[in-house]
C-alpha positions as CSV (number, residue, x, y, z in Angstrom):
1,M,0.0,0.2,0.2
2,A,1.6,3.4,-1.1
3,E,2.1,6.0,1.9
4,F,-0.2,9.0,2.2
5,N,1.6,11.9,1.5
6,P,-0.6,15.1,2.1
7,K,2.2,17.6,1.0
8,Q,2.5,15.9,-2.7
9,I,-1.3,16.8,-3.2
10,G,-1.5,19.7,-1.1
11,Y,-4.0,18.9,1.4
12,Q,-2.5,21.2,4.1
13,L,-3.9,23.4,6.3
14,V,-1.3,25.6,8.3
15,I,-2.7,27.2,11.5
16,D,0.7,28.3,12.8
17,E,4.5,27.7,12.2
18,K,3.9,24.8,15.0
19,Y,1.3,22.6,13.5
20,H,0.5,20.9,10.6
21,N,-2.6,19.2,9.6
22,T,-2.0,16.0,8.0
23,L,-5.9,15.0,7.5
24,D,-6.4,12.6,5.0
25,V,-9.2,15.1,3.6
26,E,-10.4,12.6,0.6
27,G,-10.8,9.8,3.2
28,F,-12.5,12.0,5.8
29,S,-14.6,13.3,3.3
30,K,-15.8,9.5,2.3
31,M,-16.4,9.2,5.8
32,M,-18.6,12.0,6.0
33,N,-20.4,11.1,2.7
34,S,-23.0,8.8,4.1
35,P,-25.7,10.2,6.2
36,S,-27.1,6.9,7.2
37,Y,-25.3,7.1,10.7
38,C,-25.9,10.5,11.9
39,Y,-23.8,10.2,15.0
40,K,-21.0,11.4,13.3
41,F,-22.1,14.6,11.9
42,Y,-22.5,15.1,16.0
43,W,-19.1,13.9,16.6
44,L,-17.7,16.5,14.1
45,E,-20.0,19.3,15.3
46,A,-19.0,18.5,19.0
47,I,-15.1,18.9,18.1
48,V,-15.6,22.0,16.1
49,Q,-17.7,23.6,18.7
50,L,-15.1,22.6,21.2
51,I,-12.1,24.4,19.1
52,S,-14.3,27.3,18.8
53,E,-14.5,27.9,22.4
54,G,-10.6,27.6,22.2
55,K,-10.2,24.1,23.4
56,E,-6.5,23.0,23.0
57,R,-7.3,19.5,24.9
58,T,-10.4,17.4,25.5
59,T,-11.5,14.4,27.1
60,Y,-13.8,11.8,25.7
61,D,-16.6,13.0,28.1
62,E,-16.9,16.3,27.0
63,I,-17.2,15.2,23.4
64,I,-19.9,13.1,24.3
65,N,-21.8,15.4,26.5
66,E,-21.4,17.9,23.4
67,M,-23.0,15.4,21.2
68,I,-26.0,14.9,23.3
69,A,-26.5,18.2,23.9
70,N,-26.4,19.1,20.2
71,A,-28.6,15.7,19.3
72,W,-31.2,16.8,21.9
73,Y,-33.3,18.6,19.6
74,S,-33.5,16.4,17.1
75,V,-34.3,13.5,18.6
76,L,-37.0,15.0,21.4
77,E,-38.7,17.8,19.3
78,F,-38.4,16.1,15.6
79,H,-38.4,12.6,16.9
80,I,-35.6,11.8,14.5
81,H,-33.9,8.6,14.4
82,L,-30.2,9.0,14.2
83,S,-28.9,5.6,12.9
84,G,-31.8,5.6,10.0
85,I,-32.1,2.1,11.3
86,W,-35.5,1.6,12.7
87,G,-36.9,-1.8,13.1
88,E,-39.2,-3.9,15.5
89,G,-39.5,-0.5,17.5
90,L,-36.3,-0.6,18.6
91,I,-33.8,2.1,18.5
92,K,-30.7,1.2,17.0
93,D,-28.5,4.2,17.9
94,N,-27.0,4.4,20.9
95,L,-26.6,8.5,20.7
96,E,-30.4,8.3,20.2
97,K,-30.9,5.9,23.5
98,T,-28.2,8.1,25.3
99,V,-30.6,11.2,25.0
100,R,-33.8,9.3,25.5
101,N,-32.5,7.6,28.5
102,F,-31.0,11.2,29.6
103,M,-34.5,13.0,29.6
104,S,-36.4,10.1,31.4
C-alpha cells in the first residue's frame, strides 16, 4: 500500500508554524459522505464547537456531552432516528438511546 503524503497532493492546513494538519481530506470526506449514521455529524459538530471555544485538549466525556446536547432537539422535538435504522420498534443508535435515557 502506498504511503499517504499530504504535501504531495496539497492537503495541508497551516494554522501556525508549529502545527501542520495531515488529515486525509479525501478519506475524511468519504467517511462523512453517507448520512445513514448521523452520530458522525454530531461528533464533528462537537469537536468544532470545542475548538471554537478555544479548547486545545479535551476528553472523551466532553465530546460525548456536546454530542448529547447537540442531538437533544433533533431526537426529542423532531423525533429523528439518528441511525436511519428503525426496526421492530427498537432504537438502534446509541446516541439516540442516550438522549432518550438522559431525559427519562
